N, C-alpha and C positions, 0 to 999 in steps of 0.2 A: 569367337565366343568371349575371348578375353576383353575384347574391345567393347562388347555389349555390357559386360559386367562392370568394367571401368566407367562407361558412360552412364549407367544406372546409378552407380554409387556417387558419381559427380552431381547428378541431378537431385538425388536425395539430399546430398550435402547442401546444395544451394537452396532447396526448398526448406530444409530445416532451419536455415539461418535467417529466413525471411521474418521481419518484424511483424508480430500480430498486434494490431491496434483495435481490436473489437472486444467488447465485454461478453460477447456470445462464446459458446463452446463449452467443453467439459469443464466442470468446476469440481474441485476437491470438496469433501464434506467439511473442510476447515475454511471454506470461502463463503463469504456473504456479500451480496450486491444490493445496493440501494439506489434508487433513481428518485430525484427530487428536484422539481423546477428546472428540468432539462439538464441536470448534473448527475452523471453516473460516478458512483463511489463503490469500489470493491475492496474488501479487506480479507486477507488470508493470514491465518495463524500459521506460523512456521514452526514445525516441531523441533525441539532442542537437538534431536539427533541430526537433523539436517544442517543445523547451524553450528554444531559442535561447541555448545556452551552450556554451562551448568548454572550460570548465575544471572541470566537475562531471558526475557521473553522477546521473541522477534515476530514482527508482522510485516506483510507486504501490503501497502496501500496504493491503490491506483485511482486517480482522479481524472475525470474527462467530461465531455459533453455527450449528451444523447445524440446530438447531431454530429456524425463522424467527421463532418467537413470543417468543423470549428476546432481550433487548436487552443489548448488550455493556456499556453504561454503567449504565442504570437497573436492571439485574438485581441490582446490588450494594446497592440501597436497602433490600432486605429485611433485610440485616445491620445496619442502623442508619445514622444520619447520619454518624458519624465514619468507618465503613468505606466509605461512599459517597464522602465528601470525599477520603479517602486514595486511593481507586481512581481517581477523576477526576484528582486531582493527578499520579498516576503516569502515566496515559494522556496527559495534556495536557503535562506538563513533563519526565518522566523516562524516557520510552521510548528516548531515545538512549543510555541506559545498558545497554539489553537487546539492541540491534540493532547489528550491525557487518558490514563486508565483510572477507573473509579472502582474501588473494592466494594464488597457487600456491606461493609461497615461505613461506607461513605468517604474513605480516605482517597486522595487524589495522588496519583503517581505520574510525574512528568517523565517525558521520554529522555533517555540518557543520549540517544542519537535519532536524528531525523534527517535522513540523507535523500535528497531528490536525485534520481538518475536522470542525467542529461541525455537528451536524445537528438538534440541539434536539428529539430524539425522533421525527424524521420517518423515520428508518431505524434498523433494529436493529443493523446492522453499523457499523463506523467505517473511515473511510479515513485514510490517512497519506501525506503527501508526504515522501519521504526524498531528501536531497541529500548526495552524497558527493564529496569532492575526488577528482579523477581520479588513479589511481595512475600514477606515471611509470615507464616501462619503456623501455629503450634499443632493443630489437630491433623494436618496433612491430608485433609479431605479435598475432593475435587473443589476447585474454586470457580465461582462465576464472577467474571469481571466485565465491566462495561467500557469499551473504548469510545470516547466521546470526542467529537470534532466541533468546535465552536465555528460560527460564521466567520469566514475570513476574506470574503470578497466575491464569491461566486453567486451569491443570492439564493443558496440552498438552505440557509438557516442551520440550526443545530442537528447534527446526525449522531446516531448511537448504534453501536454493534455489541451484541451480547457474545461474550467469549467464555468458553468452558476450558479451564486448564485441568488436564487429567491428574489424578492423584499420584500416579507413578512418576509424573514429571516433577512433583513436589517431593517425592520420597527420597531422591538422590541428594537432598540438601543436608 
């Protein structure tokens, strides 16, 4: 009996560690997914309680192709080493130039952090952690922000996500 329990626990541990590289599956109410010109983009608002931060907004951004066999990073290797290096440089260090939050009044907020998770070829899509300074607002009502992604080389054009920041998130400031 003890062997069966240990075996089941080991199987569960191995299966839970397997990387998931699909955009399908259960989504939280804070997750939005767009598909445009063969590019899949998913954005999830990370509540402050999960991130243990009072002064920033956090988002999980996932970029990939609708064709699960195409790799977001390694697909550029076909164009040569220089094109691949430039693409990797852009994804790793320059994505903060293409992503911003827009407030209802039209102000733009650049990310304080845009970090790409390196998967070393284990997943075809790539995940980014985005951190934005919390926009200050005097009325402390629910804020509607728009996260915008400018075209950066995938051919998907401009993409926008509407995000509602709860009033209780702003009340703690």
